[in-house]
C-alpha positions in Angstrom: -91.0 -172.9 -95.7 -87.5 -173.1 -93.9 -85.3 -170.8 -92.3 -82.7 -170.4 -95.2 -85.8 -170.0 -97.7 -87.3 -167.5 -96.0 -84.3 -165.2 -95.4 -83.3 -165.3 -99.1 -87.1 -164.3 -99.8 -86.7 -161.0 -97.3 -83.4 -159.8 -98.7 -84.9 -160.2 -102.3 -87.9 -158.4 -101.1 -85.9 -155.4 -99.4 -83.6 -155.2 -102.7 -86.6 -154.9 -104.9 -88.3 -152.2 -102.8 -85.0 -150.5 -102.5 -84.6 -150.5 -106.2 -88.2 -149.3 -106.8 -87.7 -146.4 -104.2 -84.6 -145.4 -106.3 -86.5 -145.3 -109.6 -89.5 -143.1 -108.5 -87.0 -140.7 -106.8 -88.2 -141.1 -103.3 -85.1 -142.1 -101.8 -83.4 -138.7 -100.7 -79.9 -138.1 -101.3 -78.0 -137.6 -97.6 -77.0 -134.1 -98.3 -78.6 -131.8 -101.2 -76.3 -129.7 -103.2 -76.5 -126.0 -102.1 -78.1 -124.1 -104.8 -76.2 -121.9 -106.9 -76.8 -117.8 -106.1 -77.9 -116.5 -109.4 -78.8 -120.0 -111.0 -75.5 -120.2 -112.6 -73.7 -118.3 -115.1 -72.3 -118.9 -118.7 -69.1 -117.4 -118.7 -68.6 -115.4 -115.4 -65.9 -117.9 -114.0 -63.9 -116.1 -116.8 -63.4 -113.1 -114.5 -61.2 -114.9 -112.1 -58.6 -115.2 -115.3 -56.1 -112.3 -114.7 -58.0 -110.8 -111.9 -55.4 -108.2 -110.2 -54.8 -108.8 -106.5 -55.5 -104.7 -106.4 -58.3 -103.4 -107.9 -59.8 -99.9 -108.2 -63.0 -98.4 -108.1 -62.2 -97.1 -111.4 -60.8 -98.6 -114.8 -60.2 -97.3 -118.1 -60.5 -100.2 -120.6 -58.1 -100.8 -123.5 -61.1 -99.2 -125.9 -61.0 -96.0 -124.4 -57.8 -94.8 -126.1 -58.7 -94.9 -129.7 -62.5 -94.7 -129.4 -64.5 -92.8 -131.9 -67.0 -92.7 -129.2 -66.1 -92.9 -125.5 -68.1 -94.0 -122.7 -68.0 -92.9 -118.9 -70.5 -95.2 -117.0 -70.5 -94.4 -113.2 -73.0 -95.2 -110.6 -73.1 -96.9 -106.9 -73.6 -100.7 -106.1 -76.3 -100.9 -103.2 -76.9 -103.7 -100.9 -80.3 -105.5 -101.1 -82.3 -102.6 -99.4 -81.7 -100.6 -102.6 -80.5 -97.6 -100.1 -77.1 -98.7 -98.3 -73.9 -98.3 -100.4 -72.1 -101.6 -100.7 -68.4 -101.8 -100.1 -65.7 -104.7 -101.5 -67.7 -105.9 -104.5 -66.0 -106.9 -107.7 -67.7 -105.8 -110.7 -66.1 -107.7 -113.8 -67.2 -106.4 -117.2 -66.2 -107.2 -121.0 -67.6 -106.1 -124.3 -67.1 -105.5 -128.1 -65.1 -103.3 -130.0 -66.6 -100.7 -132.3 -66.8 -103.0 -135.1 -68.9 -105.3 -132.9 -65.8 -107.8 -132.3 -64.7 -109.1 -128.8 -61.4 -108.1 -130.1 -58.0 -110.4 -129.2 -54.4 -109.3 -127.7 -51.3 -111.2 -127.1 -52.0 -111.0 -123.5 -54.9 -112.8 -123.6 -54.9 -116.6 -122.3 -57.4 -119.7 -122.4 -60.6 -119.0 -121.6 -60.2 -115.2 -121.5 -60.0 -115.1 -125.2 -63.6 -115.5 -125.4 -64.5 -112.3 -123.9 -61.9 -110.5 -125.7 -59.4 -107.7 -124.7 -62.1 -105.1 -123.8 -62.5 -106.6 -120.1 -62.0 -105.6 -116.9 -62.8 -105.3 -112.9 -63.9 -102.7 -110.7 -64.3 -102.6 -106.9 -65.9 -100.7 -104.8 -65.0 -98.6 -102.0 -67.4 -97.6 -99.0 -69.3 -95.4 -100.9 -69.9 -97.9 -103.2 -69.2 -96.1 -106.0 -67.6 -96.9 -109.7 -66.5 -95.7 -112.8 -65.8 -97.7 -115.9 -64.4 -95.6 -119.0 -64.3 -97.7 -122.3 -65.5 -97.5 -125.6 -69.4 -97.6 -126.4 -69.7 -101.2 -128.0 -71.0 -101.9 -131.2 -73.5 -104.7 -131.9 -72.4 -108.1 -133.3 -72.3 -107.9 -137.3 -75.3 -109.2 -139.2 -77.1 -109.9 -135.7 -80.1 -108.3 -134.4 -79.2 -108.2 -130.7 -78.7 -104.3 -129.4 -74.7 -103.7 -128.2 -74.3 -104.0 -124.4 -71.8 -104.4 -122.1 -71.6 -107.7 -119.7 -71.3 -107.2 -116.2 -70.5 -110.0 -113.7 -70.7 -109.8 -109.7 -68.8 -111.1 -106.9 -69.7 -110.1 -103.6 -67.1 -110.6 -100.8 -69.4 -112.8 -98.4 -71.3 -114.7 -101.1 -69.2 -117.8 -102.9 -70.8 -117.6 -106.3 -70.5 -115.1 -108.7 -73.6 -114.2 -110.9 -74.4 -112.2 -113.8 -76.5 -108.7 -113.7 -78.6 -107.3 -117.0 -76.3 -106.3 -119.5 -76.1 -102.7 -120.3 -77.6 -101.4 -123.3 -78.3 -98.0 -125.2 -81.7 -96.3 -125.1 -81.2 -95.0 -128.5 -79.8 -98.1 -130.1 -82.5 -98.8 -133.1 -82.4 -102.6 -132.1 -83.5 -101.9 -128.9 -86.9 -102.6 -129.8 -89.7 -102.3 -127.3 -90.1 -106.6 -127.2 -86.4 -106.4 -126.5 -86.7 -103.8 -123.5 -89.2 -105.7 -121.7 -87.3 -108.8 -121.8 -85.0 -108.5 -119.7 -85.0 -109.6 -116.1 -83.9 -106.5 -114.2 -81.1 -108.6 -112.1 -79.6 -105.9 -110.3 -81.8 -103.4 -111.8 -82.3 -101.8 -115.3 -79.7 -101.9 -117.4 -80.9 -99.5 -120.0 -78.4 -96.4 -120.0 -79.1 -93.1 -121.1 -76.3 -91.5 -122.0 -75.5 -87.8 -122.3 -72.7 -86.3 -124.3 -70.6 -83.9 -122.5 -67.2 -82.4 -124.2 -67.2 -85.2 -126.9 -67.7 -87.7 -124.2 -71.0 -89.9 -123.4 -72.0 -89.7 -119.7 -74.4 -92.5 -118.4 -75.6 -93.4 -114.7 -76.1 -96.8 -113.4 -76.6 -98.0 -109.6 -76.6 -102.0 -109.3 -78.8 -103.2 -106.6 -77.2 -106.6 -105.2 -79.5 -109.6 -105.5 -82.6 -107.8 -107.0 -84.2 -110.6 -109.1 -81.4 -112.8 -108.4 -82.4 -116.6 -108.0 -81.3 -118.4 -104.5 -80.0 -114.9 -103.1 -79.8 -115.1 -99.2 -81.9 -112.9 -97.0 -83.5 -111.1 -99.9 -84.9 -107.7 -98.6 -85.5 -105.9 -102.1 -89.3 -105.8 -101.8 -88.9 -102.5 -99.8 -92.6 -101.3 -100.1 -95.5 -103.2 -100.0 -97.0 -101.1 -103.0 -94.9 -100.0 -106.4 -92.0 -101.6 -108.3 -88.5 -102.3 -107.0 -85.9 -99.6 -106.6 -83.5 -100.3 -109.4 -86.2 -101.1 -111.6 -87.5 -98.5 -114.6 -90.5 -96.8 -114.2 -92.8 -98.1 -116.5 -95.0 -96.1 -119.7 -98.2 -95.1 -118.8 -101.1 -92.5 -120.0 -103.1 -90.7 -117.5 -105.4 -88.1 -118.5 -104.0 -84.7 -117.4 -107.0 -82.8 -116.1 -104.6 -79.7 -115.0 -100.9 -78.9 -115.6 -98.9 -78.0 -118.9 -100.2 -81.0 -120.8 -103.9 -80.4 -119.6 -106.6 -82.6 -121.6 -103.9 -85.1 -122.9 -102.7 -88.7 -122.1 -99.1 -87.8 -122.0 -96.7 -90.2 -120.6 -94.9 -88.8 -117.5 -91.7 -91.1 -117.9 -91.8 -91.0 -121.5 -91.9 -87.1 -122.1 -90.2 -85.8 -119.1 -88.0 -89.4 -117.7 -84.6 -87.9 -118.6 -84.1 -85.8 -115.1 -85.8 -86.4 -111.9 -89.1 -87.2 -111.1 -92.2 -88.0 -108.6 -95.0 -90.0 -109.3 -97.8 -89.2 -106.5 -100.6 -91.9 -106.5 -103.3 -91.0 -104.6 -106.3 -93.5 -103.4 -109.6 -91.8 -104.2 -110.5 -90.2 -100.4 -111.9 -87.7 -98.6 -108.6 -86.8 -97.0 -108.7 -83.5 -98.7 -106.7 -81.3 -96.1 -103.6 -83.8 -96.3 -103.7 -83.7 -99.9 -103.6 -79.8 -100.5 -100.6 -79.9 -98.0 -98.8 -82.1 -100.4 -99.6 -80.8 -103.4 -98.8 -77.4 -102.1 -95.1 -78.6 -100.8 -94.6 -80.6 -104.4 -95.2 -77.3 -106.2 -93.0 -75.2 -104.0 -90.6 -78.0 -104.5 -90.9 -78.1 -108.6 -90.4 -74.4 -108.5 -87.3 -74.6 -107.0 -86.0 -77.7 -109.0 -87.1 -76.0 -112.3 -86.7 -78.3 -115.4 -84.6 -80.7 -113.4 -87.6 -82.3 -111.9 -91.3 -83.4 -112.9 -93.9 -84.3 -110.3 -97.0 -86.0 -111.2 -100.1 -86.9 -109.2 -102.2 -89.8 -110.1 -105.8 -90.2 -108.8 -107.9 -93.1 -109.0 -111.1 -91.6 -110.7 -113.4 -95.2 -110.0 -116.7 -94.8 -112.1 -116.9 -91.2 -110.8 -114.6 -89.8 -113.9 -116.2 -86.3 -114.4 -116.8 -86.0 -110.6 -112.6 -86.8 -110.1 -111.9 -84.5 -113.2 -113.7 -81.7 -111.4 -112.0 -81.9 -108.0 -108.2 -81.7 -109.9 -109.4 -78.7 -111.8 -110.5 -77.2 -108.6 -107.7 -78.1 -106.9 -105.3 -76.8 -109.4 -107.1 -73.3 -109.4 -107.3 -73.1 -105.8 -103.5 -74.1 -105.0 -102.6 -71.7 -108.1 -100.7 -75.2 -109.8 -98.5 -74.1 -112.6 -95.9 -76.8 -112.6 -97.3 -80.1 -111.1 -99.3 -82.5 -113.5 -102.8 -83.5 -111.6 -103.8 -86.3 -113.8 -106.2 -89.8 -113.3 -106.7 -93.3 -114.5 -110.0 -95.3 -113.5 -108.1 -97.4 -111.2 -104.4 -98.5 -110.5 -105.2 -102.1 -111.9 -106.3 -100.1 -115.6 -104.9 -101.9 -118.5 -106.1 -99.4 -120.8 -104.1 -96.8 -119.5 -100.9 -99.0 -119.2 -100.8 -97.8 -115.2 -101.2 -101.6 -114.3 -97.3 -102.4 -114.6 -96.9 -99.9 -111.6 -97.8 -102.6 -109.4 -99.7 -99.9 -106.7 -100.9 -101.5 -104.0 -105.2 -100.4 -104.2 -104.7 -100.3 -100.3 -102.3 -97.6 -99.9 -103.7 -94.4 -99.2 -100.6 -93.2 -101.3 -97.6 -94.0 -103.1 -94.5 -91.9 -103.7 -92.1 -93.1 -106.4 -88.7 -91.2 -106.9 -86.9 -91.7 -110.5 -84.3 -90.3 -112.2 -83.5 -91.0 -115.7 -86.7 -93.3 -115.5 -84.9 -95.9 -113.2 -86.5 -96.1 -110.0 -84.6 -94.5 -107.1 -86.7 -94.7 -103.9 -90.4 -95.6 -103.0 -92.4 -94.5 -100.0 -95.6 -95.6 -99.0 -98.5 -93.5 -96.7 -96.2 -90.3 -96.1 -97.6 -87.7 -94.0 -97.5 -84.1 -94.9 -95.3 -82.9 -92.4 -91.4 -81.3 -92.0 -90.0 -84.9 -91.6 -91.5 -86.5 -94.6 -91.0 -83.3 -96.6 -87.2 -84.1 -95.9 -87.4 -87.4 -96.6 -89.0 -87.5 -99.6 -86.6 -84.4 -100.9 -83.4 -86.3 -99.6 -82.9 -88.1 -102.9 -83.5 -85.2 -105.0 -80.1 -83.9 -103.3 
């Protein structure tokens, strides 16, 4: 083979190899595009249309003035740990009117028309707090989607805006059990449980930045190895009540008492009885002090000793004069029949404390000790 023919052959071979490499995807681009925080958001970019230079932590929508049902939603935006207030976070909201439409007005321009006139912005201060006064939205006409308020978030140190779970209403007949389980808990549970006071519905909603948000940097939302995340809704389950007000039943803790503050004390089957007694005595005293504002449950694993565990709980209730606490039991923390398994309790943890408010988890603790320091830590959130 002469040199010119050889060079042509070599050139064709290189071109052919390069072509096959591109077809099979083995050739990597010089720089890969950065993944969007939140994975993209249909319509969230509209938040920047008409955004004012100065944004307050409280806003009143156009729907408030003439609303048949006035609604105030307030809460705190927390950093990814679920405990530290987050400052300078912009919350953009948009919603329907009381007929279920994204009503228009002359001020709306361009793409903002999609979101209607009931839209606005809030920006947290150093305390992370915000307050929205608006109308309770109606569901879309002739559709089975629950009424909702859309929320999008813009953090000061993250380039991308992202959406969090829509705010929906616990008493909405369109919010079926299946639909209640469908949301992703982005930023926490979006289910509101409003209470009426002086003709105004009031609801609380905290937001945990980055919770279940794809591509979120330095995600630290898994604050504990046991239990669900702060910001998620405490799930329904049916332990057997060996002692307490619902003795002999399988009443669901959060279903029956979940509107106020609650503590779920999950206890691994153990022989550390003296430590358990200290906790129960403290929790009984705390329950008496808080009255109807607090409900405390102990949930113990029974394993294959159901009758024996029941007797243990009955003796504890009698010996410690337990009157307000519920001493309950389940076969195991992975049990599906009682539906305790969605609580995701680590079976290796000696104890897990879940503190909730309005069914939403506000703090979790693992293996606390029955001493004054941990007593103070547990009650800190209850204030």
